[in-house]
N, C-alpha and C positions, 0 to 999 in steps of 0.2 A: 609446077602448079597444076597444070591440066591433068597430069597423071594422078595427083592426089585427089582431085575432084572426081575423076573417073572411078577411082577406087572407092570413094565414099558413096557415089551413086550406086555402084555395084553392091556394096554392103547393104544399102537401104533396100534395093530391089530384092536381094536375097533374104533380108529380114522379113519383108512383106510376104514374100513367097512362102517362107517358113511358117509365118503366122497363119497364112491362108491354109496351108497344109494341115497344121495342127487343128485349126478351127473345123475344117472339113472332117477330120478324123473323129472329132468329138461332137459333131453335129451342131456347131454354133457359128456357122459361116453365113447365116441367112442375110444379115445386113451387108456383109461383104459382097454377096452376089446380087443384092437388091431384089430378093424374093418377096415382093409385095403381094403376090397372088397367094402365097402360102401364109396362113396365120401363125402367130406366135405359138398358139396352142398346138397346132399341127407340127410345127418345128420342135416343140418340146417333146411331143410323142416320138418323133424320129430320134431326137437326142437320147431319150430314155431307152429306146430300143438298142441304139448303138452302145450305150453305156452297159446295159445288161448283157449284151452279146460279148463285150470286151471282158466283163467280169467272168462270164462263163468260160471264155477262151483262156483267161489267166488260170483258173482253177484246173481246167483240163490239161493245160501245159504242165503245171506243177505236179499233178497226179502222174502224168506220163513220165516226167523226169524222175519222180520217186520210184516208179515201177521199174526203171532201168537199173536201179541200184541193187546190189546183192543178188542172191540166187535162191537157194533152197533153205535159207535160214528159217527157223521156227519163229513165227510172229504171234502177236496177241492184239486183240482189238483195243484201240485207245479208249479212254474214258469218253463217253458220249458228250459230256459238257465241254471237255477239252477240245474234241473234234469240231463241235459247233463253233466254238470261239476261234479255233484255227482257221476254219473255212471262211468265217466272217472277215477275218483280217487278210487272209491270203488272196481273196478274190480281187483285192485292189493292187496286187503286186504285178507290175508290168515289165520291169526291167529284167532281161534274161539272166543276168548274174544273180539278182536277188531272188528270182524264181528258183534258180538252182539251190540257193541257200535255204529257201523255205521247203524245197523238196527234200533236202538233207534232213531237215528237222522232222518232217513227216516219216521219212524212212526210219530214222532212229527211234521215233516214238512207237512205231509198229513193232520194232524189235524189242523195245524196252519201255513199255508204258510208264509214264511218270518221269521220263528222262528230262523233259522240258516242261516247266510249270506254266500255268496260265499267266502268272506275273511276268515271266520271261517273255512270253509271246507278246504281251502288252508292251513291254519295253522295246520289242522289235518294230512295233507299229509305225513309228516315225523315223526309223533308221533308213538312211539313203544308202546307195551303193558306196559312196565315199566313207560313210560311217562304218559300214560292214568291212571295208578294206582296212580301216584303222584298227578295228577289233581283231581282224586277221593278223595284222602285224604285231599287235600287242600279245595275242595268243601265242604267236611263234616265239616271242621272247620270254614267255611266262615260265615259271618254275615252281616247284613245291619244295618246301623244307619245313620240317617240324610238324606239319599237319596237312590237311587236304586243300587249304586255301591256296589259290593261284596268286603268284606275286611277280612283280617286275623287279628283279634284283639289279641294282646299279652301283653298289658301292659298299664301303664299310668305314667305320671310325673306331678310334681307341684313344685313350688318354695317356700322356707321358708326363713325368715329373718336370722335365726341363722345357718341353715344347708345347705342353697343354694338349688340346684336342687336335688329333690328326685325322684327316679324311682322304680317301681315295675314291674317285667316282668314274663311271663310264658315262659318256654322252650318248643317250639313247637315240639322238638324232642321226648318229652314224649308221644306225641299223633301220633306217626308214621310219622312225617314230619320233618326229620332232616335238618340241614342247607344245606347239599349237595343236598337234594331234592328241597329246595328253589332255590338254584343256578340253578338247571336244569329248573325249572319253569321260572326263569328269562331269561335263554338262549332261551327257547321256545317262549318267548314273551307273556306269560300268566299272569305273575305278574310284576308290576313295581319294579325296582331293589332297590329303596331307601326306608328306613324306613320313614314313614310319621307320622305326629302328627295332631290331630284334632284342631279346635279352642277351646278356653276355654269353658268348660261346663257351661251352665247357671245355676244360683242358683234359678231361678224362673220357668224355663221350664224343665220338666223332659225329660230325654233322654231314648228312647226305643232302645234296642239292640235285633234284631230278629235273632234267630238261628234256621233255618229250622222249626221244630214243637214247639219250645219254644221261649218265649220272656221275656226279663228282662227290667224293667223300673227303672231307677236310678234317684233319686232326690238328687243332690249333696249338701253337707253341708260344702264344703270347696272351697275357691276361687282358680282360676288359674289351675284347673285340665285339662289336655290334654290327650286324649287317643292315644296310639301308635299302629300302624297297618301297614300291607302291603296291597296295593290295587291291585285288579285284573285289567288287561287291558281290553279293549273293547272286544277283541276276547276271553280272559280268562273268562269274564262274560258270554259270549254266550255259550261257551263250558261247563262251570260249570253248567249252567242252564239246560243242557241236562242230567245231572247226578242226580239221586235220591239217596241220602245218608244221613243217620241219623247222627246227631251230637254225637260224642262219649260222653258217660255219664261222664267219668272222666274229659274231657275238660270242659264240661258245669259246673260241680261242682266246678272245680278249678277257672273258670272264675267268678262264683258267689262269691267264697271266695276272689278273687282278688278285685272285685268291692264293696263288702259289706262295707268295712271301709270308703268308700268315702261319704256315705250318706244312705238314706233310699232306700232299694232295694226290689222290688216286682217282682213276677214271675207269668207267666201263660202259659198254653199250647195253641199252635196255632192249629186251625182246618184245 
C-alpha cells in the first residue's frame, strides 16, 4: 500500500514538473511562479516573443532539412501563393518527425512545382505524427491497377451456382494497419469510407497490380471475379505520393497467395 501511494505521489510530482516545464517553454508560467511584479501585459509580450521565436525556429529547421535532400537536381521556384500558404502552415510544426515530412514536401515541390496542391497542404494542417504514421503504413500497402488511383487491395469475390457469393480477404491489421487506423484515415479524408469492388476481371486481358517496386500480372481463369479494396481520396493520393515506403514483404507474399488460385500469376520487380 505504501509503495502504491509513493508511486502515485511520484507521478503527481512528475506531472506538475512537466506542466511547469511546458508552461515555461510557452511563456505562461507566471501564476505558477507568483510573478506579481510583472503585469499580465508584460508576460503576454514575453509569450508573444517566445512564440514568434519558436515559429522562426520551426521554419528554419524545416528549410535546413529540405536543403539536405538531393544534390544537383534542376529545380524551379514554387508558386508564390503556394509558398506563402506552405510557410504559414509549416511555422507551427514542432515535432521533428513532422518537420522532416514537411521538409520532404518542400523539397519535392522545388523539384516539381504543383506536385502538392494547396488543398493537400490544408489537409495536413491538423495531422499529428500518429496520423502521418498511419498514412505511411497505408501508403506502403497501396497499389495501382486499372488507373492511377491508389488503392488498398484486401480481397476478392465471385459467384458460384451452388455456393453463391464467395469471398477471400486479407486482414490489414496483420500489416500494422488495424481497422481503428482505417477509421482514422476515413475521418481525415484520406480514404473513402466504403469498401469498393472492381468490375469483373477480363478473361482475355491480364490485370497488372503495381506495388511500389513490385508488379503482379494476373490472367484470370474464372468468370465473375471482382477485387475488393479501399480507395484513397484525391488528397490521400497526393499525400501518399510524398511518402517513400517499401511494401511489407509479408503483405506482398500474402497477396500473391491470395491471387494465385484465380489464374496464372506472374511477378516482376519494378525499376
